N, C-alpha and C positions, 0 to 999 in steps of 0.2 A: 277438562278433557277426559272422557271416559275411556274405558279399555274395549272400544269395539271393534271386532275382527272384521275383516272384509267377507263377503258371502263365499262360501267355499264353491269350488266348480260344480259340484255336484247339484247345490241348490241353484245355481244359475241355469244348467242344463235342465233340471227339474221345471222351471217356470217356461222353458222353451219348448219342453214336451206338452206343456198345456196349450201352446199357440198351436203346436202341429196339430193337437187332438182337435182342434175347432176348424182348422183350414183344410184338412184332408177331406172330411164329410162333405163340405162345401164344394169342393172340386169333384167329389165323386158324383153328387147330386147335377152340377153342371155338365158332366160328361154324359150321364144318362139322359138328361134333357136333350142334348146334342143328337145321342144315338136315334132317340125317339123321333127327333124333328127330321133326321136324314131319311130315316124310314117313311114318314110321311111325304117327304118331297119326291121319294122314290116312287111311291104309289101313286101319287097325283102328276107324275112327269107325263102321263099319257103317251108313252112310247118315244118321246124327245130325247134322241141320243145324249144331247148337251146337258138336259137337266138331270138324266140319269147318271153321267159322268160326275156333274156337281154333286149329287146326293151320294156317289160312291165315295168321292174325295172327302165330303163332311163326315161320313161314315169312318172312313179310315182314319183320320185324324182324330175323330172323338175315341175311337177304340185305343190308339196308341196314347193319346193323352192319358186315358184311364190306366193303361197299364205302367206308365211312366209315374203317374201320381201314387199308384199303390207301391212300386218298387222304392219310390223316394221316401214314402211315408214308412215302409219298413225298415229300411236303410237308418234313416235318422231315429226311429224309435230304438233300433237296436243298439246305435252310437249311444244314445242317451242313457239307456238302460246299463251298458257297459262302463261309462263314465260315471254315473250315480253310483253303481256298485263299488267303485274302487275306494 
């Protein structure tokens, strides 16, 4: 039996930070794709109010998702930096 110590809390959160670094860019890319697709839907709606409303809803939710994703990414990064710095 060796004298192996369990990983410190900062080390665990440091690896969690790596996961966030890979998930956030993918989410941002998906949100931007949804914004572009909703713009395309809006332009090709040919004045149909139902299609315009659908495109507006998609655009609204894509922007909300992007903002939430950025806020959560910053919050988690700040918490991880705080905990790792302890």
